[in-house]
N, C-alpha and C positions, 0 to 999 in steps of 0.2 A: 397543516400537514400532519399525518399520522405519526405515532411514535416510531414505527419502523421506517417510515420515509425520512424522518429527522435523523434517525440512526445512520442510514446510508448516506444522507447528505453530509453528516459530520465526519463519518469514519472512512468512507470508501473513496476518498480522493487521493490521487497521486499525480502531482504536478512535476514539471521537469525543468532543469536548471543548467546554467552554463557549465561547460566541461572544464575540469581541471584534473589532469592525469598525473599519476606518479611516475609514469614511464613516458618516453618520447613517442608521441603518436605517429611520427614518421617511420618508426622502426618497431612495430609491434612484434611480439614473438610469433614464430611460425605456427603455433597452435591457436592463434587468435581466430575467433569465429564471428560471424555476422550476427548483429542484434536481430535481424529479420528472421533468422533461424529459430529464435526463441520467442519472438513476438510477431507471428505471422498475421498479416492484415489483408483481408479481402472482403468484398461485399457479402453479406448474409452469414458470415462466420459467427458462431455464437458459443457462449460458455455459460454453464449454470453451476452455481456454488451453493453449498450449505454454509451458513454464517451463524456462528454462536458468539454472543457478546455478553459482557458483564458491565453494567453502568453503575458507577459509584455515586453515593449521595451528594448532590450538589450543595447541600447545607453543611457538609463536613461532619457527619455524625459517626463516621467510621463504619457505617453499615451499607451493605449492598442494597440499592433500591430497586434494581431490576435486572433480570436476565432475559435475553431475547434470543430465540431460535427462529431463524428465517431462511429464506432462499433468495439468492440474487441471480438474475438473468441478465447477461450482457450480449448485445448483438450489434454488429456493424450494419447500419442502415443506409448510409449515404457517403458520398465523397464530394469534395469541392476543391478547386484548384487554388493554389497559392504560388507565389513566385518561385519557391524552391521545390514545388512538386504538389503532392496531394495531401489533404487533410481528411482523415477518416472520422466519421461521426459514429460514436459508440453510445447507444442508448442503454440505460440501466432500468431494470424493473425489479420489483420485490413482491414477496408474499410470505405469509407466516404459515401457510399450510398448502400442501400439494393439491388440495381440492379447491382452493380459492383462485380467482383470476389474478393475473399479474397487474401490478399498479406501477405506472411510470414514475420514476424518481428524477432523472436528469439526463442530459446529454453531455458527452465528453468529447473533446477533440484530440486526435492522435496524429502526429505528423513526424516526418523524418527531415530534420534540418541540420545542415552543417555537421554531419556525423553524429547527431544526437537524436534519440527517440524522445519526443516531447509529448507530455500528457497534460492537457489543459482542462482544469476542473475548478469550479467555484472562483474563477477569476485569478487562479494561480497556475503557474506552469512548473511542473517537475521534469527533470531529466531522468527518465526511467532507466534508460540504457544508453551505452555508447556503441557506435557502429561496430567497432572491433572489440570483442570481449576476450579476456584472458585472465587466468589466475593472478590475483594480486592487484588488478586494475582498481583504481579509486578515482572518484570525481565528485564535484560539488553539485549535488542533485537539486539544491534549492537556490541556485544562482540567480534565477529570474525574480525572486521576491525576497523580502526580509524574513529570514527564518525565526526572528525574535517577535514576529507579529503575534498579537493577542487575538484569539478567536473564541467566540462564545460557544461553549460545549455544554449542552444541557443546563443552561442558565449560569454557568461559571466561566470566567475568562481564564484561558490557559494558553500556553505557548507550545502547541503540539509538535512544531518542527524544530524546536531548540536542540542544538548539538547533533543534528543529522549529518552523517558522513557516509557516502555511498562507496561500496567496494564489492568485488567478486570474491566470495568465500570458497566456492567450489565449482568444478565443471565435470560433466560426464558422470555424475553420481547416480547411485541406485537408491531409490526410496519407495517405500509403500505409503501411498497417500490416499486416504479414503478407499474407494473400491478398486483403485488402479495400482499396478506395479510399474513404476517409471524407471527407465534405465539411462536417460540422458538429461539429468537435472542440472540446471544452473542455479546456484544459490546466491542471491543478492542481499547484502546487508545494507540497510538504509539508516539505521540508528541502533546504538547499543551503549547507552550512557545513563549514569545515575549519580545522584548525590543524596544528601539526607532528606531532601524534600521533593525530588523529582526523579521519575523513571521514564526514559524514552527508549523504546525498543521497537524496531520494525524490520521485518525480513520477508522477502518474496522469493518463491521458488518457481522456476520456469522449466517446462519440459520442451525439448527440441521439437519443432514442427507442431506444437500444440499451443503454447502460451502459458499464462499464469495458472499454476495448479495448486498453490498453497500460499497463504499469507497469515502472518502472526504479528499483532501489534499490542504493546502495552504503553499507553499514554496516561500516566498517573501522577498525581500530586498529593502531598500530605504535609500537614503542620504538626501532626501527632499531638493534638491538644495544646499547641504552643510550645511543646518541648520535643522537637524533632530528634534530638540526640538520644532521647529515651527509646526511640523506636529502631535504633541501629540493630541490624541482624534479624529483624522481624520481616517475614516475607511481604512483598508488596501487595500480594493478593489480600493480606490481612490488614495492613496499615493504610492503604489508600483511602483518601477522603473524597477525591473527585477524579474524574477521567473515565477511562474505559479499557477493557481488554477485548480484543477481537481475534477470532480464528476463522479463516475463510478457506474452504476446501472444495476443489473441483469435483463435481459428481457427474457431469455430462458435458459433452462438447460436440459441435457439428463443424465439419471442415468445408 
């Protein structure tokens, strides 16, 4: 598989997990909104993103080994029935230049089950969203798998889902993202944790009636040459020895 294909295989997964709410789900606030409003699903709907990534040296030399500028195209191509309803098949394609043909990467399953929006990718299920969304809501997005699982990322074993905790940071926000001015943005925090040797950050923004419009991830590890305390205060972009930084921005969509 090409470097870009491997990149999307490693980086662009979001799986979904059992629900644990901080509020009583039987009595959501009156301002609660449906997840379907922010993650609309229908056949042939598509989204195209610009993706910029930085991949850190798997040998731990403190040097960036690669930067990747590419495009990701997602389209719902099929559905199939399950006991709780429908599963939508989302196909992902990538290319490094607008003049090149799209290359198929993988298929992802998306379904609505028991008040949860489930994203199944690479054998893992993430709980992307809860059916009723409101400010301050939190849930266990990795409940369907062990978040401490080690995954090979560009030749190095890492725990990319360690310390993930999902929550709603904001609703009905106004943001300029890429070429668009969005006015009904839902911000979802998936991870924001760090210690001397690990940085885990993942955030997704959804526009009402459109879907995912922005994603930012920092999955980084360092040993700082065996002396991690010496790197305290140094930006992770400078001290990371392995992992990646990913920025994904919507540039086109069809409804």
